[in-house]
N, C-alpha and C positions, 0 to 999 in steps of 0.2 A: 590296337583297337580295331574291331570290325563290327559294323552294325548289321542288323537283319537284312535279308535280300528283298528287293522290290523289283517286280517284273514289268516288262513292256506290255503293251496292250495293242489290240487291233480292233478298230471300229469297223465291224463287218458291214453295217448299213447305217446311214444317217449323216454322213459327212455333209456339211452345209445345210442339209434339211433340218437338223435339230435346232439350228439358229431360228428357223421359222416353224418350230413346233412339230416336225415330223417325228415318227418313231425312230428309234435307234437301237442298235445292239452292239455292245462292246464286250470283247472277251480277253482275258489275260493271255499273254503269249510268253511262255516260260523259256523260250529259246534265248532271249536277251534279259539281262538283269543288272541291277546296280546296288551298291551299298556304300554307306559312309565309312571311311577308314583313315587311319594315319600310318605313315611309313617312316622308318628311320632315314632312308635315303630316297626322297620323292623324285619321281621322273618329271620331265618337263610338262607332261599332260597333267600330272597331279598338282604341280605348282599353278598351272593355268586354271584348273578346276577350283583350287583353293581361293584364287583371286576372285573368280566368278561367285563363289559362295560368300565371300566378303561383301561384294556388291549387293548380293541378294539379301544379306543380313541388314544392310542399310535400308533396303526397301521394306523388309519385315518390321523394322523398328518404326518406320513411318506408318505402316499399316496398323500396327498395334496402338500407336498414339492416336490415330484417327478413328479407329473402330475397336476400342478395347472390349466392347460387348460381343464382337464377332469372334476374336481369337487373341490369346496372349501366349507369349513364349518365354522360356527361361533364356533370355537374351545374354545374361552373364555367362552361362555355361556355353551357349552357342559361340559367343565371341572368343571365349577362352579356348575352345576346341579349334576354332579357325586359326587363332594365333599359334596354336601348336601344330598347324599344318594339315588339319582335317580337309579331306577332299571327297568327291563322289566318284568312286571307282565303278565304271559302268561299261558294259559291252553293248549298250543300246545305242545304235547309230543316231546321230543328231540330224534333224531335218529330213527324217525318213517316214514320218507319220506313224511311228510306233511308240510314241510317248516317252521320249528321253527326259523331258523336263517334268513330266507327270510323276515318274518314278522318284526323281530328286525331291519334288515337293512332298510326296508321300513319306519319304525317309526323314525329311526335316520335321514335318508335323509329328510323326511317330515318336521321334526322339526328344523334341524340344517344346511341343505344345503343353501348356500347363494344365488345362482341364480338357483332356482329349476324349473324344468318343472312341471307344475301342472296338475292335473287330469282334470281341467275345460277347459284348452285350447284345441285348435284343435290338436289332436294327430296325426301328420303326421308320415309317416314311419321313417323319419330321427330322429324325436324326440323320437320315441319308441326305435330305435336302440341306440340312445345316452343314454337313460335311462338304457337300458339293459347293455351297456358297463360300465356305472358307477356302477350299481349294481353288475356286474360280478367282478369288482375290489374290491368292498367293501366286498362282501360275500366270496371272496377267503381267507379272514382271518380265516373263519370257516372250509372251505372244502379243501383248497389247490388249487382247480380249480373249478370255478363255471361258469355256463352259464349266470347267472344273471336273469333267468326266474322266480325263486320263489319270489324274492323281487318284480319283475315287476308285477307279478300276485297279490301279496298282496297289493302293492301300488295302482294299478288301480282298484282292486276288479272287474275285468271283465274276462270272458273267453278269452284266448289268443291262436290264431292259429299260429303255427310255420310252415311256408312253407319251410324255409331253414334258415341257419345261418343269412343271411342278409335280410330276408324277414319275418317279423312278423306283425301281425295285431290283433286288438281286434275283436272278432267274436261273433255272436249270436249262442246259441245252441238250439236245439229243446226243446220246453217247456215240462216239465215232465208230464207223464200221471198218474193220480191218480187211474185210473181204471185198468191200465196194470198190468200184472203179473211179467214182467221182471224187473231186477234191477242191478245196479252197487253197490257193497258193499265192506266193509273193514273187514278183519279178523286181529285180534291182534296176532302176532306171539309170543308175550311175551318176545321177545329178543330185546335189543336195537341194532340197526344197525349202523355201522360206515361207513360213506360215503367214506372217503379217501382210505381205504384199498380196497374197492370194485372197485372203479374207477381205482386204480392201477392194479388190476387183469385184468380188461377190457383192459387197455392200453397195458399191457403185451401181452394179447391174440391177439391184433391188429397186432402184429409183425408177426403173423402166416398168411401165404397166404391163407390157407384153411378157416380160421376163417373170414378173410376179405371178401372172396367170399361168404360165407354163410350169412354174415351180409347184403351184397348188394342184393343177389338173393332171400333171404328168409326173414330175420328179418326186413329189411327196407321196402321191398315190402309189407309185411303183415301189418306193422305199418301204412304205408301211406294209404293202403286200409281201415284199421279200422277208421282212422281219417275221410276220405271221407264218409264212410258209416254212421258214427255217426252224422256228420254235416248235412247229407242229410236225416237222419231219416230212412235209409234203414236197418232195424233191422235184417232181414233175412241174408243179406250179412255180417252185422256186426258180428253176432255170428259165421258164417262160418269162417270169417277171424280171429276172436279172438281165435277160437279153433286152427287154424294153428299157430298163434303167441304163444299161450300157449305151444304147442308142441316144437317149436323151442327153447323157453326159457328153458324148462325142459331138452332138449338135449344139449344145448350149453352154458347155464348160470347156471349150477348146483351149483358152489360155492356161487352164490348170493341167492340161495334158502336154508333156514334153513333145515337141514337134515330131521327133523321129518315131513317136509311138502312134501318131494319127492313123497311119496305114495299117499298122499291126492291130490296132483297136478295131478298125473297119473289117479286117480279114476275119477276126473272131466272130463278128456279127454275121458275116456272109457265109462262113463255112460251118458255123455252130460247133467248132472244135473247142472253143473257150469263149468266155465273155469277160471283158476287163472293166474295172471300175476304180475310182480314186481310193487311195488308202490315206486317210487324213486329208489335208488341204490340197494335196497335189503340188504341181510345179516341179516335181522331181521326187526323190525318195523312192519309196516302194509303190508299185501298182499292184492292186489286188486282182486275182483272177479266179474264175469259177469254171469248172469243167465237169462234164458227165463222164469223161473218159481221159484219165490223166495221161495215159500213154500217147493218145492222139494229140493232146495239147503239147506234150513234150516234143513230139515230132514237128508240129506246126511252129513251135517256138524254139527250134533247136539252137538258135544263137544265144539263148538265155538260160540261166540256171534257175529252175523253179524250186522255191522253198515251200514245201507243203506245210500248211497250217492246220488243216482239218480234213479228215477223210469221210466221204459219204458211203 
């Protein structure tokens, strides 16, 4: 048995901001993927994944009992498949901000939800919000608090524009340029990031009036501008605003940036060779980079392997 593939995602803009109603832009990233499957001779990873699915099923049973109007599953089939050794076979790295739990949630919903909203029907805003609400509850098992966007992205395999909490829509993004020198890339920090502790630092910071003001007047303002620039293909403004965003993150989100990257982050801002930003909640995992000249960025960051996500 092998189920359909679900891909990882990258939140280009909007990490932390979307909790406070900033815009966001999330795109599928087909380099990593996962699928539900069973094997005759499972590996130790498969056995461990199977155990984790079993725990998740316990959570979904409670969710269904508490909120049957939100979502119901064919739990008999799910439990039976888990008893037969089903696991989530995934190349998506965990704790890297590219949506490993999102792809798993999408796969479980796709296979076991009893009255599911399918990708093929006309996806009205209400249906998208309903899916997001379901995924938010399902993914909370992994993160403590989830927006539901990662599974939504993985399930639909479309770029998603977040205008605000209650206004999301599938969107088109400008097609990539094969001739262009600019790129969005990933750097592997070499550290696994934990989402829950990072989010709780952020929530704690929100109690501070100065931090809230900064969030509105700088962080959200620059994030919204970056989303608009990217969607309209206004590359010049995009880099100007990404630089501002990178500065704000370095000044106000230091705990989310692994310490050995503080200087590298600063160098990008000073040289304009590249600008770094958080990919997901930070604390490790991937760091997202933007550059107008990929070769220049590669030279500046010669100690790291850059994984290109999008070409300008």
